[in-house]
ChimeraX commands (.cxc) that place a marker at each C-alpha (Angstrom):
marker #1 position 16.58,132.13,31.13 radius 0.5
marker #1 position 16.77,129.76,33.95 radius 0.5
marker #1 position 18.41,131.10,36.56 radius 0.5
marker #1 position 19.62,127.94,38.44 radius 0.5
marker #1 position 23.76,126.77,38.87 radius 0.5
marker #1 position 24.56,123.96,37.41 radius 0.5
marker #1 position 26.63,122.95,40.16 radius 0.5
marker #1 position 25.62,124.17,43.66 radius 0.5
marker #1 position 21.91,124.02,42.64 radius 0.5
marker #1 position 21.13,127.42,43.81 radius 0.5
marker #1 position 18.06,128.61,42.43 radius 0.5
marker #1 position 16.13,131.84,43.09 radius 0.5
marker #1 position 13.95,132.39,46.41 radius 0.5
marker #1 position 10.79,134.14,47.51 radius 0.5
marker #1 position 10.60,135.99,50.95 radius 0.5
marker #1 position 8.71,139.01,52.02 radius 0.5
marker #1 position 10.08,142.60,51.55 radius 0.5
marker #1 position 9.14,144.56,55.28 radius 0.5
marker #1 position 8.29,148.87,55.28 radius 0.5
marker #1 position 8.66,150.71,57.80 radius 0.5
marker #1 position 5.18,150.78,58.70 radius 0.5
marker #1 position 5.83,146.44,59.07 radius 0.5
marker #1 position 3.47,145.79,55.59 radius 0.5
marker #1 position 4.65,143.23,53.64 radius 0.5
marker #1 position 5.64,142.97,50.02 radius 0.5
marker #1 position 6.78,140.17,48.28 radius 0.5
marker #1 position 10.23,140.13,47.28 radius 0.5
marker #1 position 12.28,137.38,44.82 radius 0.5
marker #1 position 16.36,137.34,46.13 radius 0.5
marker #1 position 18.22,136.40,42.81 radius 0.5
marker #1 position 21.13,134.05,42.76 radius 0.5
marker #1 position 24.38,135.81,40.79 radius 0.5
marker #1 position 24.25,133.65,38.02 radius 0.5
marker #1 position 26.87,134.04,35.09 radius 0.5
marker #1 position 27.51,132.12,31.92 radius 0.5
marker #1 position 30.83,130.87,32.33 radius 0.5
marker #1 position 33.76,128.98,29.44 radius 0.5
marker #1 position 35.74,127.05,32.23 radius 0.5
marker #1 position 38.47,125.25,30.23 radius 0.5
marker #1 position 39.28,121.80,31.45 radius 0.5
marker #1 position 42.93,120.96,31.24 radius 0.5
marker #1 position 42.50,117.60,31.39 radius 0.5
marker #1 position 40.61,117.44,28.81 radius 0.5
marker #1 position 41.94,120.03,26.69 radius 0.5
marker #1 position 38.84,121.54,25.95 radius 0.5
marker #1 position 35.88,124.13,27.06 radius 0.5
marker #1 position 33.07,123.70,28.94 radius 0.5
marker #1 position 30.15,126.50,29.09 radius 0.5
marker #1 position 28.04,126.58,32.02 radius 0.5
marker #1 position 26.24,128.54,34.08 radius 0.5
marker #1 position 27.19,128.88,37.59 radius 0.5
marker #1 position 26.99,130.99,40.71 radius 0.5
marker #1 position 29.93,133.25,41.82 radius 0.5
marker #1 position 29.98,130.94,44.68 radius 0.5
marker #1 position 30.69,128.28,42.59 radius 0.5
marker #1 position 33.26,130.35,40.37 radius 0.5
marker #1 position 35.64,131.01,43.47 radius 0.5
marker #1 position 35.49,127.12,44.14 radius 0.5
marker #1 position 36.31,126.27,40.69 radius 0.5
marker #1 position 39.20,129.08,40.10 radius 0.5
marker #1 position 40.76,127.47,43.98 radius 0.5
marker #1 position 39.89,123.98,43.66 radius 0.5
marker #1 position 39.92,122.85,39.69 radius 0.5
marker #1 position 36.46,121.97,37.75 radius 0.5
marker #1 position 36.90,118.40,38.04 radius 0.5
marker #1 position 38.41,117.92,41.87 radius 0.5
marker #1 position 35.20,120.29,42.47 radius 0.5
marker #1 position 32.72,117.80,40.43 radius 0.5
marker #1 position 34.46,115.33,42.51 radius 0.5
marker #1 position 33.63,116.71,45.81 radius 0.5
marker #1 position 30.09,117.73,44.57 radius 0.5
marker #1 position 29.54,114.16,43.87 radius 0.5
marker #1 position 28.95,115.39,40.02 radius 0.5
marker #1 position 30.39,114.41,36.50 radius 0.5
marker #1 position 30.75,116.55,33.84 radius 0.5
marker #1 position 28.41,114.65,31.82 radius 0.5
marker #1 position 26.12,115.49,34.50 radius 0.5
marker #1 position 26.26,119.33,34.32 radius 0.5
marker #1 position 26.61,119.96,30.56 radius 0.5
marker link #1:1,2 radius 0.2
marker link #1:2,3 radius 0.2
marker link #1:3,4 radius 0.2
marker link #1:4,5 radius 0.2
marker link #1:5,6 radius 0.2
marker link #1:6,7 radius 0.2
marker link #1:7,8 radius 0.2
marker link #1:8,9 radius 0.2
marker link #1:9,10 radius 0.2
marker link #1:10,11 radius 0.2
marker link #1:11,12 radius 0.2
marker link #1:12,13 radius 0.2
marker link #1:13,14 radius 0.2
marker link #1:14,15 radius 0.2
marker link #1:15,16 radius 0.2
marker link #1:16,17 radius 0.2
marker link #1:17,18 radius 0.2
marker link #1:18,19 radius 0.2
marker link #1:19,20 radius 0.2
marker link #1:20,21 radius 0.2
marker link #1:21,22 radius 0.2
marker link #1:22,23 radius 0.2
marker link #1:23,24 radius 0.2
marker link #1:24,25 radius 0.2
marker link #1:25,26 radius 0.2
marker link #1:26,27 radius 0.2
marker link #1:27,28 radius 0.2
marker link #1:28,29 radius 0.2
marker link #1:29,30 radius 0.2
marker link #1:30,31 radius 0.2
marker link #1:31,32 radius 0.2
marker link #1:32,33 radius 0.2
marker link #1:33,34 radius 0.2
marker link #1:34,35 radius 0.2
marker link #1:35,36 radius 0.2
marker link #1:36,37 radius 0.2
marker link #1:37,38 radius 0.2
marker link #1:38,39 radius 0.2
marker link #1:39,40 radius 0.2
marker link #1:40,41 radius 0.2
marker link #1:41,42 radius 0.2
marker link #1:42,43 radius 0.2
marker link #1:43,44 radius 0.2
marker link #1:44,45 radius 0.2
marker link #1:45,46 radius 0.2
marker link #1:46,47 radius 0.2
marker link #1:47,48 radius 0.2
marker link #1:48,49 radius 0.2
marker link #1:49,50 radius 0.2
marker link #1:50,51 radius 0.2
marker link #1:51,52 radius 0.2
marker link #1:52,53 radius 0.2
marker link #1:53,54 radius 0.2
marker link #1:54,55 radius 0.2
marker link #1:55,56 radius 0.2
marker link #1:56,57 radius 0.2
marker link #1:57,58 radius 0.2
marker link #1:58,59 radius 0.2
marker link #1:59,60 radius 0.2
marker link #1:60,61 radius 0.2
marker link #1:61,62 radius 0.2
marker link #1:62,63 radius 0.2
marker link #1:63,64 radius 0.2
marker link #1:64,65 radius 0.2
marker link #1:65,66 radius 0.2
marker link #1:66,67 radius 0.2
marker link #1:67,68 radius 0.2
marker link #1:68,69 radius 0.2
marker link #1:69,70 radius 0.2
marker link #1:70,71 radius 0.2
marker link #1:71,72 radius 0.2
marker link #1:72,73 radius 0.2
marker link #1:73,74 radius 0.2
marker link #1:74,75 radius 0.2
marker link #1:75,76 radius 0.2
marker link #1:76,77 radius 0.2
marker link #1:77,78 radius 0.2
marker link #1:78,79 radius 0.2
view
């Protein structure tokens, strides 16, 4: 399963975990990705997407199609 948000493009980041002794080891920072079925009333159907929690909150507030328009995307781009 790819860990990339279809709307925001959030993806895993790499960094260092720093111990008290200042020893550094690799650490992966994963985005909070969830698989969701979202109902689109304009189309009268569900759309299945992999979203970050941040994108899900924005969609809940604004609606899917207005959010896609703001991001410069279409429904075909993300499904």
